[in-house]
N, C-alpha and C positions, 0 to 999 in steps of 0.2 A: 273175305272181310273188306268192307268199304274203307277207303282212305279216310283217316280220322279228320283230316283237314276239310274234306268235302262234307263230312257229317256235321262238323261244328260251323261250317260256313252258313248254314241256314239260321236266320234270326229266331225262328220259332223254337228250334231245337236248343239254341243257346239259352233262350228264355226258360225252357223246361229244365235245363241243367242248372240254371241260376236258382230256380224255385227249389229244386232238390238240394242244392247246396245250402240255401237259407234254412231249409227244414233240418238238414244235418247239423249245421252250426247251432241252431236253436234247440236241438234235442238235448234232453237231460242224459248225459253220458253215464251217470252213476245209478240210474234207476233200473235195477235188475228186474227182469220179468216184463218189462215194457216192450212195446213194439220195437222191431229193429230200428236202428238210428236212421232218421231222415226219411222215412217212408211217406209217400203221398199216394192216395188212391186216385184212380183215373177220374172219377167224378169230380174230385177236388181240383185236379189239373184242368179239366174241362171248364170248370167255373172260373178259375183264376186266369186262364188264357183267353177266355171268351171265344172259344172255338167249338166246333162240333165234335162229338165224341169220336166219330170215324177219323177226323183229321188228327186229333190228338193221338189216337191209337196208331195211326200211320207213322207219326213222328217218333212215338215210343218204340215202335218196331225197329226203325232205323237205328235209334240209340241203343237198343238191346242187341241188335246184330253187330254193332261196333264195339260192344262190351262196355259201353258207358253207363248203362243202368242194369240193375238186376230186378227181377220181378218175383213177387211172392203171391201165390194164388190162395185165396180163402173162399171156397165155394165158387161163386160166379164173379167175385171181386178180385181185382188185381191191384197190388201195391208195389210201387216202384221206389227204388233207392239208387243213389248215385254210386257209381263205381269209378273212382278217379284214376286208377292205375293206367288206363289207356291214354290219359292226358299227359302222361310222362313223355310220350313221343313228341307232343307239342312243346312241352317244357324244354326237352333236349334240343329241339330245333330253335327255340327262342333264346336260350341262354347265351349263345355267342353274340347275338345282337344286343342283348341287354347288358352284357359285360364288356362290349367293345368300347374303347376309349375314342369316341368319334372326334373329340377336341384334338387329340394327338394326331389323328389321321388328317384332320383339316389343316393343322399347322404344317405337317409334312408336305401337303399339297399346296402350300402357300396360302391357305385360307386361315386367317386368324380373326375369327369373328369377334372375340372379346377385345382384341387389339384395335380392330376397326371401329368397334363401338366406342372405345375409349377415345380414339382419335376424333370421331364425330362429336363426342361430348365436348372435347376441348375446343374444337372449331366452333361449336354452338356457343360456348361461353365467350370465346373471343369475339364472335359476331355480336353477341348480346352486349358486350362491353362497348364495342364500337357504336352500336345503335344507341346505347345509353348515353355515351358521350355526345353524339349528334343531337339527341333529344335535349340533353342538358344545355348544349350550346344554343339550340333553337329557342328554348325557354328563356335562357339568359338574354339572348338577342331581342326576343319579343318583349321581355320585361324592360330592357333598356330603351327600346323604341317607345314603349308606352310611357315611361317616365319622361322622355324627351318631349313627347306630344303634350303630356300633362303640364310640363314646365312652360312650353310655348303657349298653351291655352291660358295658363295662369298669368303669364307675362302680358299677353294681349288683353285679357279680361280680368283685371285685378280685383274686381268686385265678386268674382266667383270664389266661394269658400272651398277649401280642401278638407272635406270631412273624413277622407279615407286614410289620413296620415296617422 
């Protein structure tokens, strides 16, 4: 039996599994006497994957050999359905990674990402405040100089009216 990880490493096979899952999820589970849940015929897979029939059949064989799909034969037609139980090996391998508290490990290793982000945010606020003060002083200084110049011009040329007051 092929390693499940090498089987699902191929994007086409993952696409086939996704299509079978969609069919399974979309199947009417209460309809007795209907086709088995989630079955797809090879011709429909060929159409949806936009690949040749031999290519699709090759991928289905690999999936079948790994136990990820089952096949039902009706005359010359083959209908495939998802068999999810082999994916439990993948799930068992993934669970420790998904349940690990990486934040706790980072803090133990001296990496405190959230703390570092909070410190950076505080520094940014402080810098913004300093920049704001400097801009405010610059505007106030420029306004003061403009008033001084306007007063000097008005003093030297008393006939000029001040319409902006």
